[in-house]
N, C-alpha and C positions, 0 to 999 in steps of 0.2 A: 613407559620405558623409552620410547623414541621421541626425540625433540625435533626431528627434521620433516621429511616428506611423508607424513602420516596419511594413510588413506582414511576416508570418512569412517570406514568400519573400525580402523584402529583407534581413531579419535573417540568413537562411540564406546568402545570397550574401555578405554581409559577413563572416560567420564563415569561410566557405570561403576568402575572399580572405586573411584574417588567418592561417589555417592554412598556406596556400601561401607567404605571405611568411615565416612562421617556418621553414618547410622550406628556403626559399632561403637563409636565414641560415646554414644548416648546409652545404648543398651544392647547387649549381645543376645537378642531373642532368637527363638527357633525360626521365626519368619525370616530374619536377616541371614541366619545360617543356611536356610533353604535357598535364599536368593544367591548366595555364593555358589552353591552347587549348580543352580540353573546357569549362571554365567560360565562356570567351569565346563559344564556339559557342552555349552555352545562353542566354547573355544576349542574343545577337543574335536567337535564335529567340523569346525572350520579348518582345523589342522588336517583332518582326513581329506576334506575336499581339496585343500591346497596340494596335498601329496598326489592326488589323482591328476590335477592340472600339471604339476611339475613332471610327472611321468609322461603325460601326453606331449608336453613341449620337448622333453628330452628325446622322445621317440622321433618327433619331427627333425630335431637337430641331428640325430643319428642317421636318419634317412638322407638328409642333405649331405652329411659328412661322407656317407658311402658313395654318393654320386659325384661329389666335388671335394675330394679329400685335401687337395693342396690349399684350396681357398678357405676351407672350414676348419682345418686341423687345429690351428692355434686357438681359435675361439671355442671350438668344441672341447678341447682339453681344459680350457679355463672354466667352461660350464661344468665339466666333471669335477673340477676342483671346488667350485662354488657349492656343488651338491654335497661333496664330501665334508666340507667345512660346516655347512648348514645342518646336515644330518648328524655330524659329530656333536655340535652344540646342543641340538635337541636331545640327543642321547644323554649328554652330561647332565642336563637339567632334569631329565626323566629319572636319572639315578638319585638325584637329590630328593625328588618327590617320593620315590619308593622307600628311601631310607627313613624319611620322616613318617611315612605311613606305617612302616614296619615297627618303628619305635612306639607307635601309639595303637598297637593291636590290630592294624589292618583295616579292612573295609566291611561294611554291612552287606547283606544280600542285595540291596537296592543300589549298591555301588557307592554309597556315601561313606564318609569317614566315621569310624566308630567313636573317635574322640575329636570330633570336628571343633568342639569348643575349647580344646586344650590351649591355654594361654602361655605356656612356658616352653614347649619343645622347640618352637621356631627360634626364639631368642637364644636358648641354650646351644642349639646346634649350629645355627647360621651366624650368630653374632659372637657369642662367647667362644664357640668352637672354631671360629674363623672360616667356616665353610662358605659363608656368604662372600667373603673377600676373594676366595679361590674362584667362586662362580663369577664374580664381577670381572676378574682378569680374563677368564675364558671367553666371556661375552665380548669384552673389549678387543681381545686378540682376534676373535672370529670376525668381528665387525671390520677391523682394519684390513684383514686378509681378503675378505669378500669385496670390500670397496676398492681395494687396489687392483682387482681383476678388471675393472672397467674405468679406472682412473677417477673415481669419486671418493667422497669422504663417508665415514660411518653415518653422519647426519644425512648425507645425500641418499643413502639406501635405506634410511629409517631404522638404523640400529645403533644410534648413539645413546649412551646412558646419560640421563640428565636428572638431577635431584637437587634440592636446596642444600647447599653445603653447610649452612648455619641453621641450627635448630631454633625456630622463632620463639619457642617457649622459654628457653634458657640462654639464648644467644651463644651457645657453644657449638663447636664443630661437630658435624655428624657425618658418619660414613654412609655409603650407599647401602650396606647391609643393615645398619641400624635404622635407616630411614624406612626400608621396606619390611624388615623382619624384627623390629624392636619390641620392647616389652609391651605386653598387653595385646599383641596381635594373635587372634585365634588361628588354629591350624588350618581351618578351611580357607581363610583369606590368603595364607601363605601358598597353599596348593593352587588356588585360583590364580594368584599372581605369577607363580612359576609357569602355569599353563599359558598365561599371556606372554611371558618371555619366549616360550616355544613358538607361539603364534607369530611374534615379531621376527624370530629367526627364519621361519618358513617364508614370511612375506619378503624379507630381505633377499633370501635365496632366490625366490621367484623373480624379484626385480632384476637381480644380476643376470640370471640365466636368460630371461626374456630380452634384456638389453643386448646381450651377446648374440642371441639368435637374430634379432633385428639388424644388428650391425653386420652380420654375416650375410643374410639373405636379402636385406633391404626391406624387411617386413615379412608378411605372409603368414603370421600366426592366425589361426582361425579365431575370430573374435565376435562373430555374430551368427545367430541361428534363427531360422524362421520355419514355421509349419506351413506347408503348401498343399493345396488341393487342386488337382487338374482333372477336369471332366472330359470325357471322350467327346461329348456333344453338349452344346448349351441349349438344345431344344429337343424335347421328346414328346411323343403322343401318349394318350392314355393307353395303358396296357403294355407299354414298353418299359424296359428296365433302365434306370438311371445308373451310370457307372462313373466312378471317379477314383483317382489315385491320391492318397493322402500320405505325405512323407515329410521328412525333415531335411532342410538344406543348411549348409554351413558356408560361410564366406569370410573374407578378410577385407577390412576397410582399407588396407594398405596395398592390395593388389588391384590395379586398374583392369577393367574388362572392356571388351568390345562386343556388343550384341547386334545381330542383324536378323532380318526376316526377308526371305527371298532376295538376299543380296543387298538390301538397303539397311543402312546403319540406323540404330535406334537411339533416342536420347537416353543418357545415363543419369539416373537419379538414385543416389545412395547405393551405388553398386548394382542397380537393377535396370535393365533395358525396358523402356516403356513403349509398348506397341499399341497403336490405334489404327483402326481401319473402318471405312464406311463404304456403302454400296447402294446404288439406286436400283440395282438389278436383283430380282428375287432368285433364290437358289441356295445350294449348299456350298460352303467354301471351306477349304483346308489350307493350313499353313504350318510351317515349321520354323523354329528359331535356332540360331547358332550363337554360342557364347565362346569367345576366344580370350586367352590371357597368356602372359609370358610366365612359364614355369620358373620360379626362383631357384630351383635346384639344378636345372640344366640349361636355362636360358632359351629353351625351345618354346615356340608358340604352339599351344595346345588348344584344340577346339572340341566342343561338345554340342551335339544337335539334339533337340527335343523330339519326342514322338510326334507324329502328325496330330494336330488339333483342328477340330472342325466347328463351324458355327453356321447357323442358317439365317438367311435374310428373307423375311416374309413381308408381304404387303400389309400395311397397317389395317387393322380390322377391329371391330367391336361387336359384342353380342348384347342385345337388349331384350330381355325376356319378361313379359308381363306374368306376374305370379298367379293371377286368377283367370283372365281370358285374354283374347287378342284385341281388345278394345279398351278405351278409357271411358268410364262412366262419369257423367256430370254429378258434381256435388258430393262425391264420396272419395275417401283416400284410396287410391289405386296402388298397391304394392308393386314395385318393379325391381328386378335384379339386372345389374349392368356389369359386364366383364369384358376384358380385352386380352386375348392370348399373349403371354409374354410380358405383360405390364402389370405391376402391382396395383391392386384395387384402390389403394389410398392415393395413388397418383392420378386417378381419372377425374376429369371435370365433365359434369353432365348438365345440360341445359335443355329447356323445352320452349317451343315457339308460342304456345298458347297455354295459359294456366301457370301453375307453379310446380317446382320439384324440390324436394328436400331430402336430406339423408347423407350418408357417406359410406365409404368402404364397400361399395357394391350393392348396398341395400338402400332403395329410395322410395319415396311416396309421391305420386303425381296427383294433383287436384286440378280439374278443369271445370269451367262454369258455362262455356258456350262454344259455338263453332261446331264444325263437322270433322275437323282433322287437326292433329297436333304432331309436330316433328321433334323427336328427341335427338340431340347432337352430343356425341361423346368425343372428347379430345384429351390429350395428355402431353406433358413435356417429355418427349422422347430424348431429345438432346438438350443440354443446358442452354436455357435462353430461347429455345425454339419449341413452340407448341404446335402440334399437328392434329388435324381432325381424323379420328379413327373410324368413325361411322355415323351415318344419319339414318334414322328409322322413323317411318310414318305410322301413326296410329289413328284409327277411326274414333270419333267421339259420339257416344250415344247416350240417350236419356235412360235413367233407371226405369225398368218396366213398371207398369201399374201393378199394385198389389191386388189381391182378391179379397173381397168382403165376405165375411161368414157370420152366421148366427148359430151359436152352439157348435162351432167348428164345421158347419155345413154351409155350402153356397146354395144348395137346393135339396129337396127331399123331404122326408118326414121325421119328426121327433115327437117324443111324448110330451104331454102337458106339464109333467113335473120337471122335465129338462128345460122346457121353455120358461117356467117360472124361476128356475135357478140361474138363468142367464141374465147378466146385468148390463151388457152393452154389446153393440155391434163391433166386431173386430175386423182388422185388415192386415194381411200379411203377404210377403213375397214368397212365392212357391218356386223351389228349385233354382234359387239365386245364390251365388257364392258369397255375396256380401251380407253381413249381418246388419241390415238396415231396417229400422222400425218405422211403421206408419200408424197413424191414429185417425179414426173416424171422427170428424168434427161436425158434420151435418148429414141429415137424411130425411126423406119423406117415408111415412109408413101407412100402408093401406091394410086394414083388417077386414077380411070377408068372412061372414058367418052364414050358415045355411038359412035361406028364406028371410034374410035381413039386408038392409041397405049397407054398403061398405062404410067403414069408419076411416077417417083420414086424420093423420097426426103429422106434425112437423117438428123435428128436433134441431136445435141450434148448438147442441153440445156433444152430440154423438152418444150420449148415455141415455138409459131408460129412467125417466123421472116422471113424477106426477101421474097424469092420466095415462101416459104410455105404459108406465109400469103397472098401473091398476088394470089396464086392459090385458096386458100379457099375463098377469096373475089370474085372470078370469077366463083364459082360453079353454075351450072345450074341444073334444075330438071333432074333426071336420072343419075347424076354423083354419083360415089360411092367412099367413103373414107375407106381405110383399114390401121389401125395402127398395126404394128407388131414389134417383138423384143423390147418390151417396158421394159425399165430399171427404177426401182424406188429406192429412198433412204429414209430410215425411221429414226424416232427419236430414235429407239432402236439401232442405229448404224450399221444397216445392209444395204447392197445394193443388190438387187435381180432382176433377169429377170423374168417377169411374163409369165406364160403360156397362150396360146391363143392370140387372137387379138381383136381389136375393129373395127367392121364393120358397117358403117353408110351410108345410101342412102339418097340422097337429093330429097325432094319432092317440091311441089309448095308452 
């Protein structure tokens, strides 16, 4: 419809309409007809939203007029006239729509047209019946009147009618009505196009009224919104309740503000004061901010002060907690948790003086291979470009304790001869140790003592019972004694060690 200052939304609507018309030229399918309804519903929703915004702007204008009638009277009356013209044009177009709908048996329950694919009624009523010519004149008259209120042209307010005056198919003159509502145009496309004209009228009305308001007040229309959350405190302890206010703020890009904290002016970025504060002293701090601006309705300076806001400055600290014990054991992965109050875990940097540490987000694994002490250092980038050490913790380094060797799950005592024969090797395991670390017997000496006989001696280089050792064990009788000595084990921690003591087992019945 408009050929001048179209908004991106208007351009989009126009393109959508042209695409739909092109599709209709190929085939008027149900899908295409459904698409027209979708566009029409969107236009009607857009018109409702525009009416709400116009109502809001006119309320602002009325408030300004009530406080400064001499200054606002002329433009306020022009705004009322623009509203009257715009509303009148929308009503005229609505009547045309209703007449066409009535002539085609009305609407379905879902709000769509009963005869949406009717190809004759638009041409008959709007072209042959000249109702399109009448509507064209009403639009052009309304456009001229609204544009004159602010000294612009219909094109300037986006309400100039523009169409190809020559029909490219036959090179003959064509009217605005024939171009928009000519033969072969389905009813649904006509109703959609009329809704677009209504949308253009509301946009032009809004443009004129907003221009008049800005010329009167120097700006001041609320044009930005922001959701804001303000916490009473930025630091709480476990068991306390976190409280915050969540609300919507509104502002205007055309009203300059002055923001201060404790009397000091703040930098203004996009209409917001930016407050930054630092402290080397620990403790609780409170502050309030004040925003001042010149009221466009009265010229007075108005100020608003925030509720007190507090924040806590604490000494940098870190917590390093071993997950298993208070030491690091050599040769095994030692799980460690690291945290620092008030600092996100992903921002922590953790290092160790001896050995290696890996992991992230508060969960780490420490491996040490030697020494008696390791130091874990935790740091973080608290301020941009500045890394601070939050804490240093020392840990003892210890060897994994020796395992205990067992025969048939016993380190000493008596077993039956059948249990002895069923045992295939000497075992070694850690008792009451939090790490799941495996040891394997790799060597041992075996003495077998039998009543009234000389002791038998065997030496194993594999830790298992093979050959003569196995034959001897299978031939044990009640009263025989097994004594395993010089037991050597190999562990998953990489160590090989000789165990102190021996395993002494007597054979019973």
